[in-house]
Predicted model as a PDB file, atoms N, CA, C, CB and O in Angstrom, pLDDT in the B-factor column:
MODEL        1                                                                  
ATOM      1  N   MET A   1       8.654  19.159  20.594  1.00 76.00           N  
ATOM      2  CA  MET A   1       7.474  18.778  21.050  1.00 76.00           C  
ATOM      3  C   MET A   1       7.443  18.688  22.412  1.00 76.00           C  
ATOM      4  CB  MET A   1       7.099  17.682  20.519  1.00 76.00           C  
ATOM      5  O   MET A   1       8.186  17.877  22.965  1.00 76.00           O  
ATOM      6  N   THR A   2       6.571  19.517  23.166  1.00 85.00           N  
ATOM      7  CA  THR A   2       6.198  19.405  24.600  1.00 85.00           C  
ATOM      8  C   THR A   2       5.579  18.239  25.181  1.00 85.00           C  
ATOM      9  CB  THR A   2       5.385  20.364  24.887  1.00 85.00           C  
ATOM     10  O   THR A   2       5.021  17.404  24.468  1.00 85.00           O  
ATOM     11  N   ALA A   3       5.642  18.142  26.363  1.00 79.00           N  
ATOM     12  CA  ALA A   3       4.841  16.899  26.959  1.00 79.00           C  
ATOM     13  C   ALA A   3       3.390  17.080  26.800  1.00 79.00           C  
ATOM     14  CB  ALA A   3       5.118  16.673  28.520  1.00 79.00           C  
ATOM     15  O   ALA A   3       2.636  16.114  26.680  1.00 79.00           O  
ATOM     16  N   THR A   4       2.956  18.388  26.795  1.00 81.00           N  
ATOM     17  CA  THR A   4       1.678  18.455  26.692  1.00 81.00           C  
ATOM     18  C   THR A   4       1.005  18.126  25.108  1.00 81.00           C  
ATOM     19  CB  THR A   4       1.398  19.810  27.219  1.00 81.00           C  
ATOM     20  O   THR A   4      -0.048  17.552  24.829  1.00 81.00           O  
ATOM     21  N   ASP A   5       2.001  18.701  24.246  1.00 87.00           N  
ATOM     22  CA  ASP A   5       1.738  18.114  22.883  1.00 87.00           C  
ATOM     23  C   ASP A   5       1.717  16.596  22.669  1.00 87.00           C  
ATOM     24  CB  ASP A   5       2.733  18.617  21.999  1.00 87.00           C  
ATOM     25  O   ASP A   5       0.908  16.071  21.904  1.00 87.00           O  
ATOM     26  N   THR A   6       2.543  15.971  23.299  1.00 89.00           N  
ATOM     27  CA  THR A   6       2.588  14.608  23.282  1.00 89.00           C  
ATOM     28  C   THR A   6       1.288  14.087  23.860  1.00 89.00           C  
ATOM     29  CB  THR A   6       3.780  14.118  24.004  1.00 89.00           C  
ATOM     30  O   THR A   6       0.645  13.227  23.258  1.00 89.00           O  
ATOM     31  N   THR A   7       0.900  14.582  24.993  1.00 89.00           N  
ATOM     32  CA  THR A   7      -0.239  14.014  25.502  1.00 89.00           C  
ATOM     33  C   THR A   7      -1.490  14.314  24.781  1.00 89.00           C  
ATOM     34  CB  THR A   7      -0.359  14.378  26.795  1.00 89.00           C  
ATOM     35  O   THR A   7      -2.420  13.513  24.880  1.00 89.00           O  
ATOM     36  N   ARG A   8      -1.601  15.255  24.151  1.00 89.00           N  
ATOM     37  CA  ARG A   8      -2.786  15.814  23.383  1.00 89.00           C  
ATOM     38  C   ARG A   8      -2.733  14.828  22.141  1.00 89.00           C  
ATOM     39  CB  ARG A   8      -2.643  17.545  22.954  1.00 89.00           C  
ATOM     40  O   ARG A   8      -3.782  14.305  21.765  1.00 89.00           O  
ATOM     41  N   ARG A   9      -1.552  14.569  21.506  1.00 92.00           N  
ATOM     42  CA  ARG A   9      -1.489  13.671  20.187  1.00 92.00           C  
ATOM     43  C   ARG A   9      -2.071  12.430  20.932  1.00 92.00           C  
ATOM     44  CB  ARG A   9       0.206  13.412  19.384  1.00 92.00           C  
ATOM     45  O   ARG A   9      -3.010  11.879  20.359  1.00 92.00           O  
ATOM     46  N   THR A  10      -1.698  11.954  22.009  1.00 91.00           N  
ATOM     47  CA  THR A  10      -1.972  10.470  22.382  1.00 91.00           C  
ATOM     48  C   THR A  10      -3.288  10.547  22.658  1.00 91.00           C  
ATOM     49  CB  THR A  10      -1.162   9.829  23.594  1.00 91.00           C  
ATOM     50  O   THR A  10      -3.916   9.559  22.277  1.00 91.00           O  
ATOM     51  N   ILE A  11      -4.086  11.613  23.337  1.00 90.00           N  
ATOM     52  CA  ILE A  11      -5.497  11.369  23.415  1.00 90.00           C  
ATOM     53  C   ILE A  11      -6.379  11.406  22.132  1.00 90.00           C  
ATOM     54  CB  ILE A  11      -6.002  12.306  24.308  1.00 90.00           C  
ATOM     55  O   ILE A  11      -7.442  10.811  21.953  1.00 90.00           O  
ATOM     56  N   ASP A  12      -5.630  12.333  21.170  1.00 92.00           N  
ATOM     57  CA  ASP A  12      -6.372  12.362  19.790  1.00 92.00           C  
ATOM     58  C   ASP A  12      -6.310  10.805  19.263  1.00 92.00           C  
ATOM     59  CB  ASP A  12      -5.566  13.497  18.620  1.00 92.00           C  
ATOM     60  O   ASP A  12      -7.371  10.328  18.861  1.00 92.00           O  
ATOM     61  N   ALA A  13      -5.197  10.033  19.244  1.00 92.00           N  
ATOM     62  CA  ALA A  13      -5.082   8.841  18.811  1.00 92.00           C  
ATOM     63  C   ALA A  13      -5.959   7.810  19.496  1.00 92.00           C  
ATOM     64  CB  ALA A  13      -3.808   8.546  18.873  1.00 92.00           C  
ATOM     65  O   ALA A  13      -6.661   7.005  18.883  1.00 92.00           O  
ATOM     66  N   VAL A  14      -5.867   7.896  20.774  1.00 91.00           N  
ATOM     67  CA  VAL A  14      -6.872   6.887  21.443  1.00 91.00           C  
ATOM     68  C   VAL A  14      -8.327   7.114  21.000  1.00 91.00           C  
ATOM     69  CB  VAL A  14      -6.828   7.019  23.050  1.00 91.00           C  
ATOM     70  O   VAL A  14      -9.011   6.166  20.614  1.00 91.00           O  
ATOM     71  N   TRP A  15      -8.814   8.409  21.057  1.00 92.00           N  
ATOM     72  CA  TRP A  15      -9.846   8.751  20.706  1.00 92.00           C  
ATOM     73  C   TRP A  15     -10.311   8.234  19.391  1.00 92.00           C  
ATOM     74  CB  TRP A  15      -9.812   9.920  20.814  1.00 92.00           C  
ATOM     75  O   TRP A  15     -11.421   7.713  19.281  1.00 92.00           O  
ATOM     76  N   ARG A  16      -9.512   8.360  18.415  1.00 93.00           N  
ATOM     77  CA  ARG A  16      -9.783   8.059  16.897  1.00 93.00           C  
ATOM     78  C   ARG A  16      -9.772   6.195  16.936  1.00 93.00           C  
ATOM     79  CB  ARG A  16      -8.286   8.900  15.717  1.00 93.00           C  
ATOM     80  O   ARG A  16     -10.430   5.546  16.123  1.00 93.00           O  
ATOM     81  N   ILE A  17      -9.048   5.647  17.849  1.00 92.00           N  
ATOM     82  CA  ILE A  17      -8.948   4.210  17.713  1.00 92.00           C  
ATOM     83  C   ILE A  17     -10.156   3.691  18.515  1.00 92.00           C  
ATOM     84  CB  ILE A  17      -7.527   3.627  18.245  1.00 92.00           C  
ATOM     85  O   ILE A  17     -10.801   2.771  18.011  1.00 92.00           O  
ATOM     86  N   GLU A  18     -10.541   4.199  19.744  1.00 91.00           N  
ATOM     87  CA  GLU A  18     -11.485   3.529  20.524  1.00 91.00           C  
ATOM     88  C   GLU A  18     -12.750   4.259  20.727  1.00 91.00           C  
ATOM     89  CB  GLU A  18     -10.925   3.218  21.753  1.00 91.00           C  
ATOM     90  O   GLU A  18     -13.510   3.833  21.597  1.00 91.00           O  
ATOM     91  N   SER A  19     -13.084   5.315  20.032  1.00 93.00           N  
ATOM     92  CA  SER A  19     -14.268   6.090  20.339  1.00 93.00           C  
ATOM     93  C   SER A  19     -15.557   5.260  19.697  1.00 93.00           C  
ATOM     94  CB  SER A  19     -14.102   7.652  19.705  1.00 93.00           C  
ATOM     95  O   SER A  19     -16.658   5.241  20.247  1.00 93.00           O  
ATOM     96  N   ALA A  20     -15.269   4.612  18.513  1.00 94.00           N  
ATOM     97  CA  ALA A  20     -16.523   3.789  18.052  1.00 94.00           C  
ATOM     98  C   ALA A  20     -16.798   2.684  18.881  1.00 94.00           C  
ATOM     99  CB  ALA A  20     -16.393   3.240  16.666  1.00 94.00           C  
ATOM    100  O   ALA A  20     -17.973   2.412  19.131  1.00 94.00           O  
ATOM    101  N   ARG A  21     -15.800   1.954  19.380  1.00 92.00           N  
ATOM    102  CA  ARG A  21     -15.941   0.762  20.222  1.00 92.00           C  
ATOM    103  C   ARG A  21     -16.722   1.168  21.499  1.00 92.00           C  
ATOM    104  CB  ARG A  21     -14.512   0.144  20.586  1.00 92.00           C  
ATOM    105  O   ARG A  21     -17.651   0.513  21.972  1.00 92.00           O  
ATOM    106  N   LEU A  22     -16.188   2.436  22.042  1.00 92.00           N  
ATOM    107  CA  LEU A  22     -16.930   2.912  23.335  1.00 92.00           C  
ATOM    108  C   LEU A  22     -18.148   3.381  23.378  1.00 92.00           C  
ATOM    109  CB  LEU A  22     -16.352   3.828  23.911  1.00 92.00           C  
ATOM    110  O   LEU A  22     -18.844   3.308  24.391  1.00 92.00           O  
ATOM    111  N   ILE A  23     -18.582   3.990  22.118  1.00 95.00           N  
ATOM    112  CA  ILE A  23     -20.056   4.429  21.918  1.00 95.00           C  
ATOM    113  C   ILE A  23     -20.836   3.110  21.525  1.00 95.00           C  
ATOM    114  CB  ILE A  23     -20.218   5.640  20.685  1.00 95.00           C  
ATOM    115  O   ILE A  23     -22.000   3.043  21.920  1.00 95.00           O  
ATOM    116  N   ALA A  24     -20.347   2.094  20.818  1.00 95.00           N  
ATOM    117  CA  ALA A  24     -21.036   1.076  20.514  1.00 95.00           C  
ATOM    118  C   ALA A  24     -21.580   0.304  21.855  1.00 95.00           C  
ATOM    119  CB  ALA A  24     -20.201   0.281  19.629  1.00 95.00           C  
ATOM    120  O   ALA A  24     -22.772   0.070  22.054  1.00 95.00           O  
ATOM    121  N   GLY A  25     -20.483  -0.062  22.765  1.00 94.00           N  
ATOM    122  CA  GLY A  25     -20.529  -0.733  23.873  1.00 94.00           C  
ATOM    123  C   GLY A  25     -21.540   0.169  24.821  1.00 94.00           C  
ATOM    124  O   GLY A  25     -22.371  -0.475  25.460  1.00 94.00           O  
ATOM    125  N   LEU A  26     -21.537   1.554  24.959  1.00 95.00           N  
ATOM    126  CA  LEU A  26     -22.390   2.028  25.880  1.00 95.00           C  
ATOM    127  C   LEU A  26     -23.841   1.988  25.303  1.00 95.00           C  
ATOM    128  CB  LEU A  26     -21.951   3.383  26.294  1.00 95.00           C  
ATOM    129  O   LEU A  26     -24.850   1.790  25.981  1.00 95.00           O  
ATOM    130  N   THR A  27     -23.800   2.221  23.848  1.00 97.00           N  
ATOM    131  CA  THR A  27     -25.289   2.099  23.301  1.00 97.00           C  
ATOM    132  C   THR A  27     -25.847   0.728  23.675  1.00 97.00           C  
ATOM    133  CB  THR A  27     -25.369   2.269  21.637  1.00 97.00           C  
ATOM    134  O   THR A  27     -26.991   0.753  24.128  1.00 97.00           O  
ATOM    135  N   ARG A  28     -25.237  -0.504  23.567  1.00 97.00           N  
ATOM    136  CA  ARG A  28     -25.785  -1.774  23.887  1.00 97.00           C  
ATOM    137  C   ARG A  28     -26.271  -1.629  25.409  1.00 97.00           C  
ATOM    138  CB  ARG A  28     -24.679  -2.970  23.653  1.00 97.00           C  
ATOM    139  O   ARG A  28     -27.389  -1.948  25.813  1.00 97.00           O  
ATOM    140  N   MET A  29     -25.285  -1.117  26.140  1.00 96.00           N  
ATOM    141  CA  MET A  29     -25.784  -1.020  27.746  1.00 96.00           C  
ATOM    142  C   MET A  29     -26.975  -0.190  27.832  1.00 96.00           C  
ATOM    143  CB  MET A  29     -24.652  -0.324  28.784  1.00 96.00           C  
ATOM    144  O   MET A  29     -28.013  -0.637  28.319  1.00 96.00           O  
ATOM    145  N   LEU A  30     -26.872   1.059  27.361  1.00 96.00           N  
ATOM    146  CA  LEU A  30     -27.918   2.166  27.635  1.00 96.00           C  
ATOM    147  C   LEU A  30     -29.177   2.221  26.670  1.00 96.00           C  
ATOM    148  CB  LEU A  30     -27.199   3.554  27.533  1.00 96.00           C  
ATOM    149  O   LEU A  30     -30.130   2.964  26.901  1.00 96.00           O  
ATOM    150  N   ARG A  31     -29.114   1.445  25.659  1.00 97.00           N  
ATOM    151  CA  ARG A  31     -30.008   1.501  24.640  1.00 97.00           C  
ATOM    152  C   ARG A  31     -30.446   3.018  24.223  1.00 97.00           C  
ATOM    153  CB  ARG A  31     -31.168   0.669  25.063  1.00 97.00           C  
ATOM    154  O   ARG A  31     -31.586   3.332  23.879  1.00 97.00           O  
ATOM    155  N   ASP A  32     -29.461   3.798  24.305  1.00 97.00           N  
ATOM    156  CA  ASP A  32     -29.605   5.284  23.835  1.00 97.00           C  
ATOM    157  C   ASP A  32     -28.148   5.737  23.171  1.00 97.00           C  
ATOM    158  CB  ASP A  32     -30.023   6.338  25.228  1.00 97.00           C  
ATOM    159  O   ASP A  32     -27.095   5.721  23.808  1.00 97.00           O  
ATOM    160  N   VAL A  33     -28.258   6.110  21.899  1.00 97.00           N  
ATOM    161  CA  VAL A  33     -26.986   6.517  21.179  1.00 97.00           C  
ATOM    162  C   VAL A  33     -26.771   7.804  21.694  1.00 97.00           C  
ATOM    163  CB  VAL A  33     -27.042   6.526  19.588  1.00 97.00           C  
ATOM    164  O   VAL A  33     -25.626   8.074  22.058  1.00 97.00           O  
ATOM    165  N   GLY A  34     -27.677   8.673  21.798  1.00 97.00           N  
ATOM    166  CA  GLY A  34     -27.200  10.136  21.995  1.00 97.00           C  
ATOM    167  C   GLY A  34     -26.738  10.179  23.453  1.00 97.00           C  
ATOM    168  O   GLY A  34     -25.980  11.128  23.654  1.00 97.00           O  
ATOM    169  N   LEU A  35     -26.968   9.459  24.470  1.00 97.00           N  
ATOM    170  CA  LEU A  35     -26.575   9.342  25.812  1.00 97.00           C  
ATOM    171  C   LEU A  35     -25.088   8.803  25.647  1.00 97.00           C  
ATOM    172  CB  LEU A  35     -27.587   8.367  26.686  1.00 97.00           C  
ATOM    173  O   LEU A  35     -24.122   9.365  26.165  1.00 97.00           O  
ATOM    174  N   ALA A  36     -25.015   7.746  24.933  1.00 96.00           N  
ATOM    175  CA  ALA A  36     -23.680   6.980  24.981  1.00 96.00           C  
ATOM    176  C   ALA A  36     -22.676   7.984  24.242  1.00 96.00           C  
ATOM    177  CB  ALA A  36     -23.766   5.399  24.179  1.00 96.00           C  
ATOM    178  O   ALA A  36     -21.582   8.236  24.748  1.00 96.00           O  
ATOM    179  N   GLU A  37     -23.095   8.565  22.993  1.00 96.00           N  
ATOM    180  CA  GLU A  37     -22.207   9.780  22.624  1.00 96.00           C  
ATOM    181  C   GLU A  37     -21.786  10.720  23.638  1.00 96.00           C  
ATOM    182  CB  GLU A  37     -22.850  10.578  21.677  1.00 96.00           C  
ATOM    183  O   GLU A  37     -20.604  11.046  23.744  1.00 96.00           O  
ATOM    184  N   GLU A  38     -22.660  11.155  24.360  1.00 96.00           N  
ATOM    185  CA  GLU A  38     -22.402  12.115  25.501  1.00 96.00           C  
ATOM    186  C   GLU A  38     -21.523  11.801  26.545  1.00 96.00           C  
ATOM    187  CB  GLU A  38     -23.524  12.401  26.124  1.00 96.00           C  
ATOM    188  O   GLU A  38     -20.705  12.622  26.960  1.00 96.00           O  
ATOM    189  N   LEU A  39     -21.655  10.477  27.077  1.00 95.00           N  
ATOM    190  CA  LEU A  39     -20.854   9.992  28.025  1.00 95.00           C  
ATOM    191  C   LEU A  39     -19.414   9.645  27.347  1.00 95.00           C  
ATOM    192  CB  LEU A  39     -21.560   8.792  28.684  1.00 95.00           C  
ATOM    193  O   LEU A  39     -18.387   9.831  28.000  1.00 95.00           O  
ATOM    194  N   SER A  40     -19.372   9.161  26.089  1.00 94.00           N  
ATOM    195  CA  SER A  40     -17.994   9.006  25.496  1.00 94.00           C  
ATOM    196  C   SER A  40     -17.282  10.369  25.535  1.00 94.00           C  
ATOM    197  CB  SER A  40     -18.064   8.458  23.978  1.00 94.00           C  
ATOM    198  O   SER A  40     -16.098  10.423  25.865  1.00 94.00           O  
ATOM    199  N   GLN A  41     -18.097  11.663  25.149  1.00 93.00           N  
ATOM    200  CA  GLN A  41     -17.384  12.635  25.100  1.00 93.00           C  
ATOM    201  C   GLN A  41     -16.821  13.326  26.449  1.00 93.00           C  
ATOM    202  CB  GLN A  41     -18.067  13.390  24.374  1.00 93.00           C  
ATOM    203  O   GLN A  41     -15.826  14.034  26.604  1.00 93.00           O  
ATOM    204  N   ASP A  42     -17.721  12.915  27.305  1.00 93.00           N  
ATOM    205  CA  ASP A  42     -17.314  13.254  28.917  1.00 93.00           C  
ATOM    206  C   ASP A  42     -16.055  12.564  29.124  1.00 93.00           C  
ATOM    207  CB  ASP A  42     -18.454  12.687  30.133  1.00 93.00           C  
ATOM    208  O   ASP A  42     -15.162  13.144  29.741  1.00 93.00           O  
ATOM    209  N   ALA A  43     -15.875  11.323  28.650  1.00 90.00           N  
ATOM    210  CA  ALA A  43     -14.643  10.621  28.941  1.00 90.00           C  
ATOM    211  C   ALA A  43     -13.365  11.042  28.353  1.00 90.00           C  
ATOM    212  CB  ALA A  43     -14.803   9.355  28.600  1.00 90.00           C  
ATOM    213  O   ALA A  43     -12.223  10.792  28.739  1.00 90.00           O  
ATOM    214  N   LEU A  44     -13.826  11.824  27.206  1.00 91.00           N  
ATOM    215  CA  LEU A  44     -12.662  12.414  26.341  1.00 91.00           C  
ATOM    216  C   LEU A  44     -12.204  13.666  26.931  1.00 91.00           C  
ATOM    217  CB  LEU A  44     -13.084  12.704  24.838  1.00 91.00           C  
ATOM    218  O   LEU A  44     -11.004  13.927  27.022  1.00 91.00           O  
ATOM    219  N   VAL A  45     -13.251  14.553  27.390  1.00 92.00           N  
ATOM    220  CA  VAL A  45     -12.847  15.799  28.202  1.00 92.00           C  
ATOM    221  C   VAL A  45     -12.232  15.476  29.551  1.00 92.00           C  
ATOM    222  CB  VAL A  45     -14.083  16.706  28.456  1.00 92.00           C  
ATOM    223  O   VAL A  45     -11.384  16.250  29.995  1.00 92.00           O  
ATOM    224  N   ALA A  46     -12.586  14.400  30.241  1.00 91.00           N  
ATOM    225  CA  ALA A  46     -11.822  14.050  31.409  1.00 91.00           C  
ATOM    226  C   ALA A  46     -10.367  13.637  31.140  1.00 91.00           C  
ATOM    227  CB  ALA A  46     -12.510  12.965  32.105  1.00 91.00           C  
ATOM    228  O   ALA A  46      -9.458  14.028  31.872  1.00 91.00           O  
ATOM    229  N   ALA A  47     -10.162  12.846  30.087  1.00 90.00           N  
ATOM    230  CA  ALA A  47      -8.934  12.525  29.624  1.00 90.00           C  
ATOM    231  C   ALA A  47      -7.918  13.847  29.335  1.00 90.00           C  
ATOM    232  CB  ALA A  47      -9.196  11.694  28.380  1.00 90.00           C  
ATOM    233  O   ALA A  47      -6.731  13.870  29.661  1.00 90.00           O  
ATOM    234  N   LEU A  48      -8.633  14.928  28.661  1.00 88.00           N  
ATOM    235  CA  LEU A  48      -7.904  16.122  28.331  1.00 88.00           C  
ATOM    236  C   LEU A  48      -7.590  16.898  29.423  1.00 88.00           C  
ATOM    237  CB  LEU A  48      -8.570  16.904  27.444  1.00 88.00           C  
ATOM    238  O   LEU A  48      -6.525  17.514  29.470  1.00 88.00           O  
ATOM    239  N   GLU A  49      -8.509  16.936  30.416  1.00 91.00           N  
ATOM    240  CA  GLU A  49      -8.179  17.510  31.875  1.00 91.00           C  
ATOM    241  C   GLU A  49      -7.116  16.862  32.699  1.00 91.00           C  
ATOM    242  CB  GLU A  49      -9.393  17.442  32.739  1.00 91.00           C  
ATOM    243  O   GLU A  49      -6.199  17.474  33.247  1.00 91.00           O  
ATOM    244  N   GLN A  50      -7.311  15.583  32.743  1.00 90.00           N  
ATOM    245  CA  GLN A  50      -6.578  14.643  33.617  1.00 90.00           C  
ATOM    246  C   GLN A  50      -5.167  14.232  33.274  1.00 90.00           C  
ATOM    247  CB  GLN A  50      -7.322  13.466  33.701  1.00 90.00           C  
ATOM    248  O   GLN A  50      -4.284  14.420  34.111  1.00 90.00           O  
ATOM    249  N   TRP A  51      -4.869  13.647  32.025  1.00 88.00           N  
ATOM    250  CA  TRP A  51      -3.755  13.174  31.668  1.00 88.00           C  
ATOM    251  C   TRP A  51      -2.425  14.087  31.428  1.00 88.00           C  
ATOM    252  CB  TRP A  51      -4.098  12.533  30.636  1.00 88.00           C  
ATOM    253  O   TRP A  51      -1.275  13.657  31.522  1.00 88.00           O  
ATOM    254  N   PRO A  52      -2.823  15.537  31.075  1.00 89.00           N  
ATOM    255  CA  PRO A  52      -1.660  16.384  31.196  1.00 89.00           C  
ATOM    256  C   PRO A  52      -1.014  16.691  32.613  1.00 89.00           C  
ATOM    257  CB  PRO A  52      -2.026  17.614  30.609  1.00 89.00           C  
ATOM    258  O   PRO A  52       0.123  17.147  32.733  1.00 89.00           O  
ATOM    259  N   ARG A  53      -1.820  16.408  33.625  1.00 91.00           N  
ATOM    260  CA  ARG A  53      -1.411  16.326  35.091  1.00 91.00           C  
ATOM    261  C   ARG A  53      -0.965  15.061  35.534  1.00 91.00           C  
ATOM    262  CB  ARG A  53      -2.479  16.689  35.963  1.00 91.00           C  
ATOM    263  O   ARG A  53       0.020  14.959  36.265  1.00 91.00           O  
ATOM    264  N   THR A  54      -1.661  14.034  35.120  1.00 90.00           N  
ATOM    265  CA  THR A  54      -1.238  12.585  35.865  1.00 90.00           C  
ATOM    266  C   THR A  54      -0.386  11.779  34.896  1.00 90.00           C  
ATOM    267  CB  THR A  54      -2.626  11.589  36.292  1.00 90.00           C  
ATOM    268  O   THR A  54       0.235  10.789  35.283  1.00 90.00           O  
ATOM    269  N   GLY A  55      -0.358  12.165  33.746  1.00 88.00           N  
ATOM    270  CA  GLY A  55       0.270  11.347  32.797  1.00 88.00           C  
ATOM    271  C   GLY A  55      -0.622  10.358  32.105  1.00 88.00           C  
ATOM    272  O   GLY A  55      -1.718  10.048  32.572  1.00 88.00           O  
ATOM    273  N   ILE A  56      -0.089   9.813  30.868  1.00 87.00           N  
ATOM    274  CA  ILE A  56      -0.864   9.007  30.027  1.00 87.00           C  
ATOM    275  C   ILE A  56      -0.831   7.520  30.807  1.00 87.00           C  
ATOM    276  CB  ILE A  56      -0.227   9.018  28.442  1.00 87.00           C  
ATOM    277  O   ILE A  56       0.198   6.976  31.209  1.00 87.00           O  
ATOM    278  N   PRO A  57      -2.122   7.018  30.920  1.00 86.00           N  
ATOM    279  CA  PRO A  57      -2.049   5.632  31.572  1.00 86.00           C  
ATOM    280  C   PRO A  57      -1.176   4.654  30.692  1.00 86.00           C  
ATOM    281  CB  PRO A  57      -3.561   5.005  31.754  1.00 86.00           C  
ATOM    282  O   PRO A  57      -0.864   4.872  29.521  1.00 86.00           O  
ATOM    283  N   ASP A  58      -0.802   3.455  31.491  1.00 87.00           N  
ATOM    284  CA  ASP A  58       0.017   2.529  30.719  1.00 87.00           C  
ATOM    285  C   ASP A  58      -0.663   1.886  29.594  1.00 87.00           C  
ATOM    286  CB  ASP A  58       0.532   1.508  31.563  1.00 87.00           C  
ATOM    287  O   ASP A  58      -0.074   1.444  28.608  1.00 87.00           O  
ATOM    288  N   ASN A  59      -2.069   1.847  29.804  1.00 85.00           N  
ATOM    289  CA  ASN A  59      -3.049   1.155  28.666  1.00 85.00           C  
ATOM    290  C   ASN A  59      -4.318   2.138  28.496  1.00 85.00           C  
ATOM    291  CB  ASN A  59      -3.641  -0.515  29.185  1.00 85.00           C  
ATOM    292  O   ASN A  59      -5.400   1.842  29.003  1.00 85.00           O  
ATOM    293  N   PRO A  60      -4.136   3.271  27.788  1.00 82.00           N  
ATOM    294  CA  PRO A  60      -5.164   4.168  27.781  1.00 82.00           C  
ATOM    295  C   PRO A  60      -6.375   3.785  27.167  1.00 82.00           C  
ATOM    296  CB  PRO A  60      -4.771   5.246  27.246  1.00 82.00           C  
ATOM    297  O   PRO A  60      -7.395   4.401  27.475  1.00 82.00           O  
ATOM    298  N   GLY A  61      -6.433   2.705  26.205  1.00 78.00           N  
ATOM    299  CA  GLY A  61      -7.573   2.184  25.751  1.00 78.00           C  
ATOM    300  C   GLY A  61      -8.082   0.826  26.231  1.00 78.00           C  
ATOM    301  O   GLY A  61      -8.719   0.014  25.559  1.00 78.00           O  
ATOM    302  N   ALA A  62      -7.702   0.716  27.485  1.00 72.00           N  
ATOM    303  CA  ALA A  62      -7.872  -0.441  28.383  1.00 72.00           C  
ATOM    304  C   ALA A  62      -9.384  -1.035  28.177  1.00 72.00           C  
ATOM    305  CB  ALA A  62      -7.600   0.035  29.965  1.00 72.00           C  
ATOM    306  O   ALA A  62     -10.311  -0.237  28.030  1.00 72.00           O  
ATOM    307  N   ARG A  63      -9.610  -2.383  28.169  1.00 61.00           N  
ATOM    308  CA  ARG A  63     -11.087  -2.669  27.959  1.00 61.00           C  
ATOM    309  C   ARG A  63     -11.456  -3.353  29.301  1.00 61.00           C  
ATOM    310  CB  ARG A  63     -11.421  -3.661  26.587  1.00 61.00           C  
ATOM    311  O   ARG A  63     -10.699  -4.193  29.788  1.00 61.00           O  
ATOM    312  N   ALA A  64     -12.437  -3.050  29.805  1.00 50.00           N  
ATOM    313  CA  ALA A  64     -12.935  -3.534  31.094  1.00 50.00           C  
ATOM    314  C   ALA A  64     -13.278  -5.041  30.887  1.00 50.00           C  
ATOM    315  CB  ALA A  64     -14.222  -2.677  31.596  1.00 50.00           C  
ATOM    316  O   ALA A  64     -13.969  -5.364  29.921  1.00 50.00           O  
ATOM    317  N   ARG A  65     -12.817  -5.967  31.764  1.00 47.00           N  
ATOM    318  CA  ARG A  65     -13.026  -7.522  31.815  1.00 47.00           C  
ATOM    319  C   ARG A  65     -14.479  -7.775  32.447  1.00 47.00           C  
ATOM    320  CB  ARG A  65     -11.794  -8.302  32.787  1.00 47.00           C  
ATOM    321  O   ARG A  65     -14.811  -7.342  33.551  1.00 47.00           O  
ATOM    322  N   ALA A  66     -15.271  -8.507  31.631  1.00 45.00           N  
ATOM    323  CA  ALA A  66     -16.477  -8.946  32.298  1.00 45.00           C  
ATOM    324  C   ALA A  66     -16.569 -10.333  33.009  1.00 45.00           C  
ATOM    325  CB  ALA A  66     -17.470  -8.910  31.340  1.00 45.00           C  
ATOM    326  O   ALA A  66     -17.613 -10.673  33.567  1.00 45.00           O  
TER     327      ALA A  66                                                      
ENDMDL                                                                          
END                                                                             
């Protein structure tokens, strides 16, 4: 398995685990489910583009502290 394969599998796993929480949190903030889903997908695309180059973050599903 290549590093790219590992990165892609990690992104897939993080998306499965975190996407519902991310969309729910954005929906509460924005009051717009469609926009929340769009922004979440934008974050997924950013990870797909950046993580193969920069590496997987230490805590890829990190939650912001309020």
